[in-house]
C-alpha positions as CSV (number, residue, x, y, z in Angstrom):
1,M,108.3,72.5,122.7
2,N,106.7,75.7,124.0
3,K,103.0,75.8,124.0
4,I,101.5,77.0,120.7
5,I,98.6,79.3,121.3
6,T,95.8,78.9,118.8
7,I,93.9,82.1,118.5
8,I,90.4,81.5,117.1
9,F,88.7,84.7,116.2
10,S,85.0,84.9,116.2
11,L,82.9,85.2,113.6
12,F,79.6,86.9,113.3
13,I,79.8,90.0,111.2
14,L,77.0,92.5,110.8
15,L,76.4,93.3,107.2
16,S,75.1,96.4,105.6
17,C,72.8,94.9,103.0
18,N,69.1,94.5,102.5
19,D,67.4,91.9,104.7
20,D,65.6,90.5,101.7
21,D,69.0,89.6,100.2
22,I,70.4,87.7,103.2
23,D,69.4,86.0,106.4
24,Y,71.7,87.4,109.1
25,G,71.0,84.6,111.5
26,Q,72.3,81.9,109.2
27,I,75.7,83.6,108.5
28,V,78.6,82.0,110.3
29,Y,82.1,82.7,109.0
30,E,84.7,80.0,109.4
31,P,87.5,81.5,111.5
32,Y,91.1,81.7,110.4
33,Q,93.3,80.0,113.0
34,L,96.4,82.0,113.6
35,E,99.0,79.8,115.3
36,V,101.3,81.9,117.5
37,P,104.2,80.8,119.7
38,S,103.8,81.5,123.4
39,Y,106.9,83.6,123.4
40,F,105.5,86.1,120.8
41,P,104.0,89.4,122.0
42,K,100.3,89.9,122.2
43,I,98.5,90.4,118.8
44,T,97.7,94.0,118.1
45,F,95.7,93.6,114.9
46,D,92.1,94.8,115.5
47,T,90.2,91.6,115.2
48,D,87.0,93.2,116.4
49,K,87.1,95.6,113.5
50,Y,88.5,93.0,111.1
51,P,87.6,89.5,112.2
52,L,90.0,86.9,110.7
53,T,88.2,84.4,108.6
54,K,89.4,81.8,106.1
55,N,87.5,83.4,103.2
56,G,88.7,86.9,104.2
57,V,92.3,85.8,104.2
58,E,91.9,84.0,100.9
59,L,90.4,87.1,99.3
60,G,93.1,89.2,100.8
61,K,95.8,87.0,99.3
62,K,94.2,87.2,95.9
63,L,94.1,91.0,96.1
64,F,97.7,91.1,97.3
65,Y,98.8,89.5,94.0
66,E,96.3,91.5,91.9
67,G,97.8,93.9,89.3
68,R,94.5,95.6,88.9
69,L,95.1,97.4,92.1
70,S,97.3,99.7,90.1
71,I,96.3,102.3,87.5
72,N,97.8,100.3,84.5
73,N,97.1,96.8,85.9
74,T,100.8,95.9,86.1
75,I,101.8,96.5,89.7
76,S,100.5,94.4,92.6
77,C,101.4,94.5,96.3
78,A,103.5,91.4,95.6
79,F,105.6,93.2,93.0
80,C,107.5,95.0,95.8
81,H,106.9,92.3,98.5
82,I,108.3,89.0,97.2
83,Q,107.8,86.0,99.4
84,E,111.1,84.3,98.8
85,N,112.7,87.5,100.2
86,A,110.5,87.7,103.2
87,F,108.1,89.9,101.2
88,T,110.7,92.6,100.3
89,H,111.8,94.0,97.0
90,H,115.0,92.1,96.6
91,G,117.9,94.0,94.9
92,H,116.1,97.3,94.7
93,P,117.3,100.1,97.1
94,V,113.8,101.7,96.9
95,S,110.5,100.4,95.6
96,H,109.6,100.6,91.9
97,G,106.1,101.5,90.8
98,I,104.2,101.9,87.5
99,D,106.2,103.0,84.5
100,D,109.3,102.1,86.6
101,R,108.8,105.2,88.8
102,L,111.0,105.3,91.9
103,G,109.8,105.7,95.4
104,I,112.0,107.1,98.2
105,R,112.2,104.1,100.6
106,N,113.2,100.5,100.7
107,A,110.2,98.2,100.8
108,P,109.9,96.8,104.3
109,A,109.3,93.1,105.0
110,I,105.8,91.9,105.5
111,Q,106.0,89.5,108.4
112,N,104.5,89.4,111.9
113,L,102.7,92.6,111.3
114,A,99.8,91.5,113.4
115,F,101.9,92.1,116.5
116,L,103.1,95.6,115.7
117,N,101.6,99.0,116.5
118,R,102.9,101.3,113.8
119,F,103.8,100.8,110.2
120,M,106.0,102.4,107.5
121,W,109.5,103.7,108.1
122,D,108.1,106.8,109.8
123,G,105.3,105.0,111.7
124,V,102.6,107.3,110.2
125,I,100.1,104.5,109.9
126,H,98.7,102.8,113.0
127,D,96.1,100.5,111.5
128,L,97.5,97.6,109.4
129,A,94.4,97.3,107.2
130,Q,94.7,101.0,106.3
131,Q,98.3,100.7,105.3
132,P,97.6,99.7,101.7
133,I,96.0,103.1,101.1
134,S,99.5,104.6,100.9
135,P,101.0,102.5,98.1
136,I,97.7,102.2,96.2
137,T,97.3,105.9,95.9
138,A,100.9,107.0,95.8
139,E,101.9,108.4,92.3
140,E,105.3,106.7,92.4
141,E,103.8,103.3,93.3
142,M,100.4,102.1,92.1
143,D,98.9,105.6,91.4
144,T,95.2,104.7,91.3
145,T,92.0,105.4,93.2
146,F,89.6,103.1,95.0
147,P,86.6,104.0,92.7
148,E,88.7,102.8,89.8
149,I,89.7,99.6,91.6
150,I,86.1,98.9,92.6
151,K,85.0,99.4,89.0
152,K,87.5,96.8,87.7
153,L,86.9,94.2,90.4
154,S,83.1,94.5,90.2
155,S,83.2,93.5,86.6
156,D,84.8,90.2,87.5
157,S,82.4,87.5,88.6
158,S,85.0,85.6,90.4
159,Y,85.7,88.5,92.6
160,R,82.1,89.1,93.3
161,K,81.8,85.5,94.4
162,M,84.9,85.9,96.7
163,F,83.5,89.0,98.3
164,K,80.2,87.3,98.9
165,N,82.0,84.4,100.5
166,A,84.0,86.7,102.7
167,F,81.4,89.3,103.6
168,G,78.0,87.8,103.0
169,D,77.1,89.6,99.8
170,D,78.9,90.6,96.6
171,K,79.3,94.3,97.3
172,I,82.8,95.5,96.6
173,D,83.9,98.7,98.4
174,A,87.1,100.2,99.8
175,N,86.5,99.1,103.4
176,R,86.1,95.5,102.3
177,I,89.2,95.6,100.1
178,L,91.3,97.0,102.9
179,S,89.8,94.6,105.4
180,A,90.7,91.6,103.2
181,L,94.2,92.9,102.6
182,G,94.7,93.5,106.3
183,Q,93.5,90.0,107.2
184,F,96.0,88.4,104.7
185,M,98.9,90.5,106.0
186,A,98.0,89.7,109.6
187,S,98.1,86.0,108.7
188,V,101.7,86.2,107.4
189,V,103.6,84.9,110.4
190,S,107.3,83.9,110.6
191,K,107.9,81.7,113.6
192,D,110.0,78.7,112.6
193,S,113.6,79.8,112.1
194,K,116.5,78.0,113.6
195,Y,116.4,80.5,116.5
196,D,112.7,79.7,117.1
197,Q,113.6,76.0,117.2
198,Y,116.4,76.9,119.7
199,L,113.9,78.7,121.9
200,R,111.5,75.8,121.8
201,K,114.4,73.4,122.5
202,E,114.0,71.6,119.2
203,A,117.4,72.5,117.9
204,D,120.7,73.9,119.2
205,L,122.9,76.7,118.0
206,N,126.5,76.0,117.2
207,E,129.3,77.7,119.1
208,T,129.8,80.6,116.7
209,E,126.0,81.3,116.6
210,K,125.8,81.2,120.4
211,K,128.7,83.6,120.6
212,G,126.9,85.8,118.1
213,L,123.8,85.7,120.2
214,Q,125.7,86.8,123.3
215,L,127.3,89.7,121.3
216,F,124.0,90.6,119.8
217,Q,122.4,90.9,123.2
218,Q,125.3,93.1,124.4
219,K,125.6,95.4,121.4
220,C,122.3,95.3,119.4
221,S,119.3,94.3,121.6
222,S,118.7,97.7,123.2
223,C,116.9,98.6,119.9
224,H,116.3,95.2,118.3
225,K,114.7,93.6,121.4
226,G,112.2,90.9,122.0
227,T,111.3,87.9,119.8
228,L,110.4,90.3,116.9
229,F,113.8,92.0,117.2
230,T,112.4,95.5,117.3
231,D,111.3,97.9,120.0
232,E,109.3,99.9,117.4
233,S,111.1,103.1,118.4
234,F,112.3,105.8,116.1
235,R,116.0,106.6,116.2
236,N,118.6,108.7,114.5
237,T,121.5,106.3,113.8
238,G,123.9,108.7,112.3
239,M,123.3,108.0,108.6
240,Y,124.0,110.8,106.1
241,Y,121.0,112.5,104.6
242,N,120.4,111.1,101.1
243,K,119.8,114.1,98.9
244,Q,118.5,111.9,96.1
245,Y,115.4,110.9,98.1
246,K,115.1,113.9,100.5
247,D,113.7,111.7,103.2
248,G,114.0,113.1,106.8
249,G,112.2,110.2,108.3
250,L,109.9,110.9,111.3
251,Y,110.4,114.6,110.7
252,R,108.1,114.3,107.6
253,V,105.3,113.4,110.0
254,T,105.9,115.6,113.0
255,L,107.8,118.6,111.4
256,D,109.8,118.5,114.7
257,S,113.5,119.2,114.0
258,T,114.5,116.8,116.7
259,D,112.9,114.0,114.7
260,F,115.0,114.7,111.6
261,M,116.6,111.4,110.3
262,K,114.8,109.3,112.8
263,F,113.5,106.0,111.3
264,R,111.6,103.1,112.8
265,V,113.7,100.3,114.1
266,P,113.0,97.3,111.8
267,S,112.6,93.7,112.8
268,L,115.6,91.6,112.0
269,R,113.7,88.4,111.4
270,N,114.7,86.9,108.0
271,I,117.3,89.7,107.7
272,E,119.6,87.4,105.6
273,M,116.9,87.4,102.9
274,T,115.9,91.1,102.9
275,K,118.8,93.0,101.5
276,P,119.5,95.8,100.6
277,Y,119.3,97.4,104.1
278,M,118.3,100.6,105.8
279,H,115.4,102.9,104.8
280,D,116.9,103.8,101.5
281,G,118.6,100.4,100.7
282,R,122.1,101.9,100.9
283,F,123.8,98.8,102.2
284,Y,123.9,95.6,100.2
285,S,125.3,93.2,102.8
286,L,125.1,92.5,106.5
287,E,128.9,93.1,106.7
288,A,128.4,96.6,105.3
289,V,125.7,97.3,107.9
290,L,127.9,96.3,110.8
291,N,130.9,98.2,109.3
292,F,128.7,101.3,109.3
293,Y,127.8,100.8,113.0
294,S,131.3,100.2,114.0
295,E,133.1,102.9,111.9
296,G,130.6,104.9,109.8
297,V,128.2,106.5,112.3
298,Q,128.2,110.3,111.9
299,N,128.0,112.4,115.0
300,D,124.9,114.6,115.2
301,K,123.3,116.5,118.0
302,Y,120.2,114.3,117.7
303,L,122.2,111.0,117.3
304,D,120.6,108.3,119.4
305,S,122.2,108.0,122.8
306,Q,122.8,104.3,122.3
307,L,125.4,105.2,119.7
308,K,127.2,107.6,122.0
309,Q,128.5,105.3,124.8
310,N,131.8,105.5,126.7
311,N,133.0,108.6,124.8
312,R,132.7,106.7,121.4
313,I,130.5,107.2,118.4
314,G,129.0,104.0,117.1
315,I,129.3,100.4,118.3
316,P,132.7,98.9,118.9
317,M,133.1,95.5,117.1
318,T,136.1,93.5,116.0
319,E,136.0,91.6,112.7
320,E,135.7,88.4,114.6
321,E,132.7,89.7,116.5
322,K,131.0,90.9,113.4
323,K,131.3,87.5,111.8
324,A,129.8,85.9,114.9
325,I,126.9,88.3,115.0
326,I,126.2,87.7,111.3
327,S,126.2,83.9,112.0
328,F,123.6,84.5,114.7
329,L,121.5,86.8,112.4
330,K,121.3,84.0,109.9
331,T,119.6,81.8,112.4
332,L,116.6,84.2,112.1
333,T,116.0,82.9,108.5
334,D,112.7,81.0,108.4
335,Y,112.8,78.8,105.3
336,S,109.4,77.3,105.9
337,F,108.0,80.9,105.9
338,I,109.5,82.0,102.7
339,N,108.3,78.8,101.0
340,N,104.9,78.5,102.7
341,P,102.3,77.8,100.1
342,A,99.6,79.6,102.3
343,Y,101.3,82.9,101.4
344,A,102.1,82.1,97.7
345,E,100.2,83.3,94.7
346,F,99.3,79.8,93.5
């Protein structure tokens, strides 16, 4: 078994409250121990800005499942990010918000975000703790404001106690809400799939899975690389423009025409559990995704070069090869992760 690195984050936090209210020298926050396999990339979550503590993570989890973060108290973060589906919105092509309003993108999985550098399908957010601002304030999602959230939470004595336990006093503000949510999302780590056990020499893959791994490395790993199965790049993969959602991908951020229809390469961990697929949820099976890459890629002057190899558009795959690749992809399912009580509401 490979060495498990236990990252213990330190703990003294300077608080912006009156000295009469609290003795700074007596405050020591119990750290949250994030266990990370040695083969994982380096953590990128800013633990200097957002120290990971047990109370902070606990508060973040409660907020993650809190409907009062939406304008009508009905939609929580967990509404679109369901644990048993690796924190995605199972069965919905795009996210649903208050009053059943539709977003324009498929809800991405919440897993191993502490090791990534950019978030959202267009990578517009670079700070995990700031990411919740987007769904909380978006009209088609939670459609509320932080002053409204603060007012509601401040009237709840249990929340005041949890904020005091996490931050030293019971002040509730936007920065603390975001810090707690960021801490919880950073704690959500998937690292015990069959493939992980294979890497740690605790289990073996069967012949079909091994063949699928070899094919995956040959045909897919140029984009889905590393142990997180993403290079975090933005690529035009030859999908048709969906006029219903009018989403040009990275172009919406840069306004550079060469970025039109470029979307962030997603991680493939727990991919078996996260359908439908692609930025707009257009494919409902892994078979459909591989059929697209083998036969459905549209030629475009900005099509990614990886899909224009050897005078062919797309990725050549036989039906037998597709079945083997899918067998391998299913080894990325982490059942302990999707059933972990540490991430569950109750």
